[in-house]
C-alpha positions as CSV (number, residue, x, y, z in Angstrom):
1,M,119.0,-16.5,-71.2
2,P,115.4,-16.0,-70.2
3,E,112.6,-17.0,-72.6
4,L,110.7,-14.3,-74.3
5,D,106.9,-14.2,-74.0
6,D,105.5,-12.8,-77.2
7,D,102.0,-12.9,-75.8
8,D,102.6,-10.4,-72.9
9,P,103.1,-6.9,-74.4
10,S,104.1,-5.4,-71.1
11,K,107.4,-7.3,-70.9
12,P,110.4,-6.2,-72.8
13,L,111.5,-8.2,-75.7
14,I,115.0,-8.4,-74.2
15,D,115.7,-8.1,-70.5
16,L,119.2,-6.7,-69.9
17,S,119.0,-6.3,-66.1
18,A,121.0,-9.4,-65.6
19,Y,123.9,-7.9,-67.5
20,T,123.8,-4.3,-65.9
21,R,126.6,-3.6,-63.5
22,K,125.4,-2.3,-60.1
23,I,128.0,0.5,-59.7
24,P,127.0,3.7,-57.9
25,S,127.4,6.9,-60.0
26,N,129.2,10.0,-58.8
27,F,126.4,12.1,-60.2
28,D,123.6,10.3,-58.3
29,A,125.6,10.0,-55.1
30,G,125.0,13.6,-54.0
31,R,121.5,13.9,-55.2
32,R,118.5,12.4,-53.3
33,P,115.3,13.0,-55.4
34,P,112.0,11.8,-54.0
35,G,111.4,8.0,-54.1
36,V,112.9,4.9,-52.5
37,D,116.1,5.2,-50.5
38,P,119.1,4.1,-52.7
39,T,121.0,1.0,-51.7
40,P,124.3,-0.4,-52.9
41,D,122.3,-3.0,-54.9
42,N,119.9,-0.4,-56.3
43,P,121.9,2.9,-56.6
44,H,119.6,4.5,-59.2
45,S,116.5,4.5,-57.0
46,R,115.1,7.7,-55.6
47,A,115.0,8.8,-52.0
48,R,111.7,9.1,-50.0
49,A,110.2,12.5,-49.8
50,R,110.0,14.1,-46.4
51,T,107.0,16.1,-45.4
52,L,107.2,19.1,-43.1
53,P,104.6,19.6,-40.3
54,K,101.8,21.9,-41.2
55,M,101.7,25.4,-39.8
56,G,99.2,25.8,-37.0
57,G,98.5,23.8,-34.0
58,D,101.4,21.5,-34.5
59,Q,103.9,24.3,-34.2
60,P,105.2,25.1,-30.7
61,R,103.9,28.4,-29.2
62,L,106.4,30.7,-27.5
63,P,105.1,32.7,-24.6
64,K,104.8,36.4,-25.3
65,M,107.2,38.5,-23.2
66,A,105.7,41.3,-21.2
67,L,107.2,44.7,-21.9
68,E,108.1,46.7,-18.8
69,V,108.7,50.4,-18.8
70,P,111.9,51.3,-16.9
71,E,111.7,53.7,-14.0
72,M,112.7,57.2,-15.0
73,V,115.3,58.7,-12.6
74,D,117.2,62.0,-12.8
75,N,120.8,61.9,-13.9
76,P,123.0,62.6,-10.8
77,A,125.7,64.0,-13.1
78,Q,123.5,66.9,-14.2
79,A,122.3,67.9,-10.8
80,G,125.0,70.5,-10.4
81,F,124.7,72.1,-13.8
82,E,122.3,74.7,-15.2
83,P,119.7,73.7,-17.8
84,A,121.0,74.0,-21.4
85,T,119.7,77.1,-23.2
86,I,120.4,78.6,-26.6
87,D,121.5,82.2,-26.7
88,V,122.2,84.3,-29.8
89,E,125.1,86.2,-28.2
90,R,126.2,85.1,-24.8
91,P,129.3,86.8,-23.3
92,L,132.1,84.4,-22.2
93,S,132.4,83.9,-18.5
94,R,136.1,83.6,-18.8
95,P,138.7,84.2,-21.6
96,D,138.9,81.5,-24.2
97,Y,142.5,80.4,-24.5
98,A,142.1,79.3,-28.1
99,R,141.0,82.9,-29.1
100,T,143.4,84.8,-26.9
101,A,146.5,82.7,-27.7
102,V,149.0,85.1,-29.2
103,R,151.4,84.0,-32.0
104,R,153.5,85.6,-34.6
105,V,152.1,86.5,-38.0
106,V,153.6,84.6,-41.0
107,P,153.9,86.2,-44.5
108,A,151.1,84.0,-45.9
109,E,148.7,85.8,-43.5
110,I,149.5,89.4,-44.6
111,D,146.8,89.6,-47.2
112,W,144.3,88.3,-44.7
113,V,145.3,91.1,-42.3
114,I,145.2,93.8,-45.0
115,E,141.8,92.7,-46.1
116,W,140.0,93.6,-42.9
117,G,142.6,95.9,-41.3
118,L,143.3,98.4,-44.0
119,P,139.9,100.1,-43.9
120,R,140.4,101.0,-40.2
121,F,143.7,102.8,-41.1
122,Q,142.2,104.6,-44.1
123,R,139.8,106.6,-41.8
124,R,142.8,108.5,-40.4
125,F,145.3,107.9,-43.3
126,P,143.2,108.1,-46.4
127,R,146.2,107.8,-48.7
128,C,147.3,104.5,-47.2
129,T,147.2,101.6,-49.6
130,A,147.9,97.9,-49.5
131,Q,151.0,98.4,-51.6
132,S,152.4,101.0,-49.2
133,I,152.0,98.9,-46.0
134,W,152.8,95.5,-47.4
135,P,156.6,95.9,-47.1
136,M,156.4,97.0,-43.5
137,L,154.2,94.1,-42.6
138,N,156.5,91.7,-44.3
139,A,159.4,93.1,-42.4
140,G,157.4,92.7,-39.2
141,C,157.0,88.9,-39.9
142,Q,160.8,88.6,-40.1
143,G,161.3,89.6,-36.5
144,G,164.3,91.7,-35.6
145,P,163.2,95.1,-34.2
146,M,159.5,94.4,-35.0
147,Y,157.0,92.2,-33.2
148,F,154.0,91.3,-35.4
149,V,151.5,89.1,-33.6
150,R,147.9,88.1,-33.9
151,T,145.1,86.2,-32.3
152,E,142.0,84.7,-33.9
153,S,140.3,88.1,-34.6
154,A,143.0,90.7,-33.8
155,C,146.5,91.6,-34.7
156,G,149.1,94.1,-33.5
157,L,152.6,95.4,-34.6
158,F,155.2,96.7,-32.1
159,V,158.6,98.2,-32.9
160,A,161.7,98.8,-30.9
161,D,163.6,102.0,-31.6
162,R,166.0,104.7,-30.4
163,T,165.8,108.4,-30.8
164,A,168.0,111.4,-30.1
165,W,165.9,112.3,-27.0
166,E,165.7,108.6,-26.0
167,P,169.1,106.9,-26.7
168,E,168.0,103.8,-24.8
169,L,165.8,101.1,-26.5
170,F,162.1,101.7,-26.2
171,V,159.1,99.8,-27.6
172,S,156.0,101.5,-29.1
173,D,152.9,100.1,-30.8
174,V,152.4,100.8,-34.5
175,F,148.8,99.5,-34.4
176,V,146.5,97.1,-32.7
177,V,143.3,96.4,-34.5
178,K,140.3,94.1,-34.0
179,K,138.5,92.2,-36.7
180,R,135.2,92.3,-34.7
181,E,133.9,94.5,-32.0
182,G,133.6,91.7,-29.4
183,A,137.3,90.9,-29.5
184,T,138.2,93.0,-26.4
185,E,139.9,90.1,-24.7
186,E,142.0,89.4,-27.7
187,R,143.0,93.1,-28.0
188,D,144.1,93.0,-24.3
189,A,146.1,89.8,-24.9
190,I,148.0,91.5,-27.8
191,Y,148.9,94.5,-25.6
192,R,150.1,92.2,-22.8
193,A,152.2,90.2,-25.3
194,G,153.8,93.5,-26.5
195,L,154.6,94.5,-22.9
196,R,156.3,91.1,-22.3
197,W,158.3,91.4,-25.5
198,A,159.5,94.9,-24.4
199,E,160.6,93.4,-21.0
200,E,162.4,90.5,-22.7
201,I,164.5,92.7,-25.0
202,G,165.4,95.1,-22.1
203,A,163.5,98.2,-23.3
204,V,163.3,101.1,-20.9
205,T,159.7,102.2,-21.8
206,F,156.6,100.7,-23.5
207,Q,154.6,103.3,-25.3
208,F,151.1,102.6,-26.7
209,G,148.3,104.7,-28.2
210,A,150.4,107.6,-29.6
211,E,150.4,106.4,-33.2
212,T,146.9,105.1,-33.5
213,G,145.2,107.9,-31.8
214,V,142.7,105.6,-30.0
215,K,141.7,106.4,-26.4
216,L,143.2,103.5,-24.4
217,D,142.4,104.5,-20.8
218,E,141.1,101.0,-20.1
219,I,144.3,99.4,-21.3
220,A,146.4,101.8,-19.4
221,Q,144.6,100.9,-16.2
222,R,145.3,97.2,-16.7
223,L,148.9,97.5,-17.9
224,G,149.9,100.5,-15.8
225,C,150.8,103.9,-17.0
226,D,153.3,106.5,-15.7
227,I,153.2,109.2,-18.4
228,P,150.0,109.8,-20.4
229,I,150.5,110.9,-24.0
230,Y,147.8,112.7,-26.0
231,G,148.0,113.8,-29.6
232,Y,146.1,116.0,-32.0
233,V,146.2,116.2,-35.8
234,K,145.0,119.0,-38.1
235,V,144.5,118.0,-41.7
236,L,145.9,120.7,-44.1
237,R,145.1,119.1,-47.4
Protein backbone atom coordinates (compact mmCIF):
# COMPACT_ATOMS: atom_id res chain seq x y z
CA MET A 1 0.00 0.00 0.00
CA PRO A 2 1.48 3.41 -0.92
CA GLU A 3 2.61 5.73 1.81
CA LEU A 4 0.55 8.77 2.57
CA ASP A 5 2.14 12.20 2.52
CA ASP A 6 0.39 14.38 5.04
CA ASP A 7 2.46 17.42 4.02
CA ASP A 8 1.10 17.56 0.39
CA PRO A 9 -2.59 18.67 0.50
CA SER A 10 -3.14 18.05 -3.26
CA LYS A 11 -2.76 14.31 -2.93
CA PRO A 12 -5.67 12.24 -1.69
CA LEU A 13 -5.43 10.66 1.62
CA ILE A 14 -6.24 7.27 0.13
CA ASP A 15 -5.42 6.34 -3.50
CA LEU A 16 -7.90 3.72 -4.72
CA SER A 17 -6.83 3.74 -8.39
CA ALA A 18 -4.89 0.54 -7.94
CA TYR A 19 -8.01 -1.24 -6.78
CA THR A 20 -10.39 0.14 -9.52
CA ARG A 21 -11.28 -2.37 -12.26
CA LYS A 22 -10.71 -1.08 -15.83
CA ILE A 23 -14.01 -2.36 -17.34
CA PRO A 24 -15.73 -0.29 -20.09
CA SER A 25 -19.24 0.86 -19.26
CA ASN A 26 -22.17 0.37 -21.64
CA PHE A 27 -23.30 3.90 -20.87
CA ASP A 28 -19.99 5.47 -21.86
CA ALA A 29 -19.43 3.20 -24.89
CA GLY A 30 -21.84 5.12 -27.14
CA ARG A 31 -20.97 8.58 -25.91
CA ARG A 32 -17.89 10.52 -27.01
CA PRO A 33 -17.74 13.79 -25.09
CA PRO A 34 -14.85 16.20 -25.75
CA GLY A 35 -11.48 15.23 -24.24
CA VAL A 36 -8.95 12.43 -24.71
CA ASP A 37 -9.83 9.42 -26.86
CA PRO A 38 -10.95 6.51 -24.64
CA THR A 39 -8.80 3.39 -24.60
CA PRO A 40 -9.35 -0.06 -23.11
CA ASP A 41 -7.02 0.93 -20.25
CA ASN A 42 -8.77 4.28 -19.75
CA PRO A 43 -12.43 3.81 -20.69
CA HIS A 44 -13.72 6.80 -18.74
CA SER A 45 -11.71 9.42 -20.59
CA ARG A 46 -13.34 11.92 -22.94
CA ALA A 47 -12.90 12.09 -26.72
CA ARG A 48 -11.14 14.95 -28.46
CA ALA A 49 -13.34 17.70 -29.78
CA ARG A 50 -13.40 18.21 -33.55
CA THR A 51 -13.45 21.70 -34.98
CA LEU A 52 -15.26 22.48 -38.22
CA PRO A 53 -13.62 24.72 -40.84
CA LYS A 54 -14.67 28.34 -40.74
CA MET A 55 -17.14 29.71 -43.25
CA GLY A 56 -15.46 31.88 -45.81
CA GLY A 57 -12.41 31.40 -47.90
CA ASP A 58 -11.82 27.84 -46.76
CA GLN A 59 -15.13 26.66 -48.21
CA PRO A 60 -15.18 25.47 -51.87
CA ARG A 61 -16.88 27.84 -54.29
CA LEU A 62 -19.20 26.35 -56.89
CA PRO A 63 -19.37 28.08 -60.26
CA LYS A 64 -22.66 29.90 -60.87
CA MET A 65 -24.62 28.38 -63.74
CA ALA A 66 -25.67 30.72 -66.50
CA LEU A 67 -29.43 30.78 -67.16
CA GLU A 68 -30.36 30.43 -70.80
CA VAL A 69 -33.79 31.42 -72.14
CA PRO A 70 -35.16 28.66 -74.41
CA GLU A 71 -36.04 29.59 -77.94
CA MET A 72 -39.77 30.18 -78.37
CA VAL A 73 -41.27 28.24 -81.26
CA ASP A 74 -44.89 27.80 -82.40
CA ASN A 75 -46.72 24.62 -81.50
CA PRO A 76 -47.20 22.69 -84.75
CA ALA A 77 -50.30 20.97 -83.31
CA GLN A 78 -52.14 24.29 -83.14
CA ALA A 79 -51.28 25.42 -86.64
CA GLY A 80 -54.50 24.04 -88.10
CA PHE A 81 -56.92 25.33 -85.45
CA GLU A 82 -58.59 28.68 -84.95
CA PRO A 83 -57.55 30.83 -82.01
CA ALA A 84 -59.58 30.19 -78.86
CA THR A 85 -62.30 32.77 -78.22
CA ILE A 86 -65.03 33.09 -75.62
CA ASP A 87 -68.56 33.55 -76.93
CA VAL A 88 -71.62 34.13 -74.79
CA GLU A 89 -73.90 32.14 -77.10
CA ARG A 90 -72.29 30.34 -79.97
CA PRO A 91 -74.41 28.05 -82.15
CA LEU A 92 -73.24 24.48 -82.46
CA SER A 93 -71.64 23.61 -85.79
CA ARG A 94 -73.04 20.09 -85.57
CA PRO A 95 -75.59 18.33 -83.36
CA ASP A 96 -74.33 17.31 -79.96
CA TYR A 97 -74.96 13.59 -79.50
CA ALA A 98 -75.16 13.88 -75.71
CA ARG A 99 -78.03 16.38 -76.00
CA THR A 100 -79.89 14.81 -78.90
CA ALA A 101 -79.70 11.24 -77.58
CA VAL A 102 -83.31 10.04 -77.15
CA ARG A 103 -84.31 7.70 -74.32
CA ARG A 104 -87.50 6.71 -72.56
CA VAL A 105 -88.79 8.71 -69.60
CA VAL A 106 -88.90 6.90 -66.25
CA PRO A 107 -91.57 7.57 -63.57
CA ALA A 108 -89.06 9.38 -61.34
CA GLU A 109 -88.73 12.09 -64.02
CA ILE A 110 -92.45 12.86 -64.39
CA ASP A 111 -92.38 15.65 -61.81
CA TRP A 112 -89.40 17.19 -63.62
CA VAL A 113 -91.35 17.19 -66.92
CA ILE A 114 -94.49 18.65 -65.32
CA GLU A 115 -92.52 21.43 -63.65
CA TRP A 116 -91.47 23.10 -66.90
CA GLY A 117 -93.85 21.46 -69.39
CA LEU A 118 -97.23 22.15 -67.79
CA PRO A 119 -97.20 25.96 -68.27
CA ARG A 120 -96.90 25.42 -72.04
CA PHE A 121 -100.10 23.33 -72.07
CA GLN A 122 -102.03 25.70 -69.87
CA ARG A 123 -101.86 28.41 -72.54
CA ARG A 124 -104.22 26.33 -74.67
CA PHE A 125 -105.79 24.16 -71.98
CA PRO A 126 -106.16 26.47 -68.95
CA ARG A 127 -108.01 23.80 -66.94
CA CYS A 128 -105.13 21.34 -67.23
CA THR A 129 -103.48 20.48 -63.89
CA ALA A 130 -100.61 18.33 -62.73
CA GLN A 131 -103.06 15.88 -61.09
CA SER A 132 -104.99 15.42 -64.34
CA ILE A 133 -102.02 14.65 -66.58
CA TRP A 134 -99.88 12.65 -64.13
CA PRO A 135 -101.73 9.31 -64.71
CA MET A 136 -101.35 9.68 -68.47
CA LEU A 137 -97.61 10.39 -68.19
CA ASN A 138 -97.16 7.47 -65.81
CA ALA A 139 -98.91 5.19 -68.31
CA GLY A 140 -96.59 6.51 -71.03
CA CYS A 141 -93.57 5.40 -68.98
CA GLN A 142 -94.90 1.82 -68.92
CA GLY A 143 -94.68 1.45 -72.71
CA GLY A 144 -97.42 -0.48 -74.49
CA PRO A 145 -99.37 1.76 -76.91
CA MET A 146 -97.47 4.88 -75.69
CA TYR A 147 -93.95 6.05 -76.45
CA PHE A 148 -92.74 8.64 -73.91
CA VAL A 149 -89.19 9.83 -74.65
CA ARG A 150 -86.93 12.74 -73.76
CA THR A 151 -83.59 14.36 -74.46
CA GLU A 152 -81.63 16.73 -72.26
CA SER A 153 -84.02 19.68 -72.73
CA ALA A 154 -87.09 18.31 -74.54
CA CYS A 155 -89.63 15.52 -74.25
CA GLY A 156 -92.42 14.06 -76.33
CA LEU A 157 -95.28 11.57 -76.05
CA PHE A 158 -96.58 9.47 -78.95
CA VAL A 159 -99.56 7.10 -78.89
CA ALA A 160 -100.65 4.27 -81.21
CA ASP A 161 -104.41 3.95 -81.76
CA ARG A 162 -107.20 2.73 -84.05
CA THR A 163 -110.45 4.48 -84.92
CA ALA A 164 -113.63 3.66 -86.77
CA TRP A 165 -112.39 5.57 -89.84
CA GLU A 166 -108.86 4.14 -89.53
CA PRO A 167 -109.07 0.49 -88.44
CA GLU A 168 -105.34 0.01 -88.99
CA LEU A 169 -102.82 1.07 -86.37
CA PHE A 170 -101.59 4.63 -86.67
CA VAL A 171 -99.31 6.80 -84.46
CA SER A 172 -99.93 10.41 -83.51
CA ASP A 173 -98.09 12.81 -81.26
CA VAL A 174 -99.73 13.93 -78.02
CA PHE A 175 -97.15 16.64 -77.42
CA VAL A 176 -93.51 17.55 -78.07
CA VAL A 177 -92.22 20.42 -75.92
CA LYS A 178 -88.86 22.09 -75.40
CA LYS A 179 -87.51 23.30 -72.09
CA ARG A 180 -85.47 26.07 -73.75
CA GLU A 181 -85.86 27.91 -77.04
CA GLY A 182 -82.51 26.79 -78.45
CA ALA A 183 -83.34 23.07 -78.26
CA THR A 184 -84.42 22.81 -81.91
CA GLU A 185 -82.15 19.87 -82.66
CA GLU A 186 -83.48 18.00 -79.65
CA ARG A 187 -87.06 18.60 -80.79
CA ASP A 188 -86.20 17.23 -84.24
CA ALA A 189 -84.54 14.18 -82.65
CA ILE A 190 -87.72 13.38 -80.71
CA TYR A 191 -89.89 13.58 -83.85
CA ARG A 192 -87.46 11.30 -85.69
CA ALA A 193 -87.59 8.85 -82.78
CA GLY A 194 -91.41 8.87 -82.92
CA LEU A 195 -91.32 8.17 -86.66
CA ARG A 196 -88.93 5.23 -86.15
CA TRP A 197 -91.19 3.82 -83.42
CA ALA A 198 -94.19 4.04 -85.78
CA GLU A 199 -92.26 2.13 -88.44
CA GLU A 200 -91.14 -0.51 -85.93
CA ILE A 201 -94.66 -1.31 -84.73
CA GLY A 202 -96.02 -1.42 -88.30
CA ALA A 203 -98.23 1.68 -88.21
CA VAL A 204 -99.81 2.83 -91.47
CA THR A 205 -99.48 6.56 -90.78
CA PHE A 206 -97.57 8.92 -88.52
CA GLN A 207 -99.54 12.06 -87.61
CA PHE A 208 -98.05 15.04 -85.84
CA GLY A 209 -99.10 18.59 -85.02
CA ALA A 210 -102.87 18.00 -84.90
CA GLU A 211 -103.17 17.92 -81.10
CA THR A 212 -100.67 20.57 -80.11
CA GLY A 213 -101.77 23.11 -82.71
CA VAL A 214 -98.19 24.20 -83.39
CA LYS A 215 -97.13 25.08 -86.92
CA LEU A 216 -94.63 22.39 -87.89
CA ASP A 217 -93.92 23.09 -91.55
CA GLU A 218 -90.19 22.84 -90.89
CA ILE A 219 -90.56 19.39 -89.32
CA ALA A 220 -92.86 18.28 -92.13
CA GLN A 221 -90.22 19.18 -94.71
CA ARG A 222 -87.59 17.15 -92.89
CA LEU A 223 -89.68 14.07 -92.11
CA GLY A 224 -91.91 14.20 -95.16
CA CYS A 225 -95.62 14.91 -95.34
CA ASP A 226 -98.34 13.52 -97.62
CA ILE A 227 -101.52 15.03 -96.11
CA PRO A 228 -101.37 18.38 -94.25
CA ILE A 229 -103.76 18.75 -91.29
CA TYR A 230 -104.90 22.08 -89.89
CA GLY A 231 -107.18 22.70 -86.96
CA TYR A 232 -109.04 25.59 -85.43
CA VAL A 233 -110.50 25.93 -81.94
CA LYS A 234 -113.16 28.40 -80.75
CA VAL A 235 -113.43 28.80 -76.98
CA LEU A 236 -117.08 28.86 -75.81
CA ARG A 237 -116.53 29.32 -72.07
